[in-house]
N, C-alpha and C positions, 0 to 999 in steps of 0.2 A: 372716512371712506373705508369700506370693507374690502379687504383683499381676498379674492377667490384663490383657493389653493387647489391645484389639479395634480393628482397623482395617478400615473398610468395603472389601469386595472384595479383601482381602488374599490373596496367593498366595505360598506358600513355594516357593523354587526358586533356581536359579542364573541370573543375568542378566548380559549384557554391555552395557557403556555404548555408546550410539549417538552417536558424535561429531557426526553431521550434525544431531542434535536436542538437543545439549548444549552447555554453555559453562563454561569454567574461567576466571574473571576475578579481577582484583585492582584495588585502589585504594591509592594512596600520596599523602601530602601533598607539595606542591611549592611552594617559595618562601614557605612559611607562609601563603599566601593562597588557594591552590586545591588541587585534587586531580587527579591524572593517573590515568586508567583504562587498563587493559590486559587482554589475554587471551592464552591459549595455544591454538593452533589444532590441535595434534596431541597426542592423549592416548588412553589406553585404560584399561579397568578391568573388574573383575568384582565383582558384588554377590551375596551369598548371603543370601536371606531365610530365616531359620530357621523351624521349626514354631512356635516361640515367637519373635515379632518381636524380642525383646530379645537373642536369641542370633544375630542377623544379623552379617555381616562384609563388609568392603570391602577390595579391593586396587586400587590405581590407579597409573599411571605417566604422567608428563607429559614430553614432549619439549621441553626448555627452549629449543632453537633456534627453536621456533615462536612465541616471544614476539611480540606485535603490539600496539603502543600507538598505531598510526596515524601514526608518525613513524619512517621507516627509519633515520635517523641515531641517534635515541635507542635504537631496538631493537638496533642494532649495538653501542652502548655497553653496553646491558644484557647482551648476550651475552659481553662481554669479561671479562677478569680482574678489572676493577673491581667487577663485580657477580656474574653467574651463572657465569662461567668455564666456558662450555659445552665447551671443548676438553678439559677435565679432568673435568667433572661434567655429562654431557649430559642427565641425567634427574633429575626430582624424583619421589619415591615417597610414597605414603600407604597405611597399613595400619591397619585397626581390626578388633577381634574382638568388640565388644559395643556395643550400643545401650542407653541408659538413659533413664528418664523423669526429667525435672526439672520439676516443676510440670506445666504443660500442654504443655511442649516435650519433644522428644527430643534427646538429645546423643549423638553418636558419639565415643567416646574412642579416638583413634587416634594414630599416630606418623607424623610427616612427616620425610622425609630429604631434605636439600638440601645440596649441597657437602660431602658426607661426614659431615654432622652430623645426628643423629636426636634429635628432641625431641617430647614429647607436645603434640598440637594437637587440642583438642576442637572439633568442629563442631556447631553447632546445626542440626538437620534438621527440615524440614517435609516431611511425606509428602503429596505432591500427589494421589496416587491410583494405582490399578491398573485396567487395562482392556485390551480387545482392540485389535489393529491392524485397523481397518476395511477395509484393503486386502488382507488375507489371508483365504482361505476358512476356515481352521481357527483358531478363536478361541484355543485353547490354544497353538498354534504361534506365534501372533502376539501373545501377551500382552505388554503394555508396563507399565512403572512409571515414575513421575516423582517426583523429589525436588528440593527447593531446600535449600541449606546455606550457612552463613556461619561464618566464624571470623576469627581475627586472629593474626598472628605479629609478633614483633620481629625484623626482618631481621638485626640484629647478632648475635642468638643463633645464626644459621646462617653466620656469617662474611661476610655481605654488609654491609660496614661503610663502603664508600666514601661520602664526603660532601665538601662544600666550603662555605665560608662565603658568605653572601650579600654580594656586593660593596656596600660602603658602608652596610651595614645590620647588624642583629643577627640572629643565628640561622644555621641551615644550610639548604642548598637542598632537602634531602629529609628527610621524616619517617622515623623508625625503625619505626613501626607500619605494617603492611601488612594491609589488610582483604582477605579472601578471599570470593568469591561463586561459588557453583556452581549451575547449572541442569542437572540430569541426567535424561536419559531413557534407559532400558535395555530391552533385549528379552530375553525368557525364552529360555534355551537348552533345547531339547527333546531 
């Protein structure tokens, strides 16, 4: 039995991510006592909302050199071969061809590629809404959509395995789990 998904104000079409109104962020545990937050400031993507919302797709690319944790020395270390190795792997990509319902939530089943390794990474998606851009005269030309999404990866699955022991203590300086947080606004391509 096919389940019909109804989303208020839903618009089928092709959308481009608006980086000025979007954020690609992450959080990782540090020293077992706190969490460090970061983001990427350069990214692009395309969302296709299908006639059936569950047949929607996403493709996205993140420029890894744009990592920003608010600490230039740490950011440079993240760009190095110890972590992202941006000289060899300058981008991260994400691709998904289907959305599914899981209880009251939507899940985007996609594949993330980082450092030449591709793994399935599901993202839990909240559809924030569809609406016109009030600054443009043609509501169809200025249609906007907003999504929030979250997921988690084990960075070692992607070859990002650098770590060091905590001096004089037990444990390692960095957690292996990386939480992913996305706030995405996209504009309809007419």
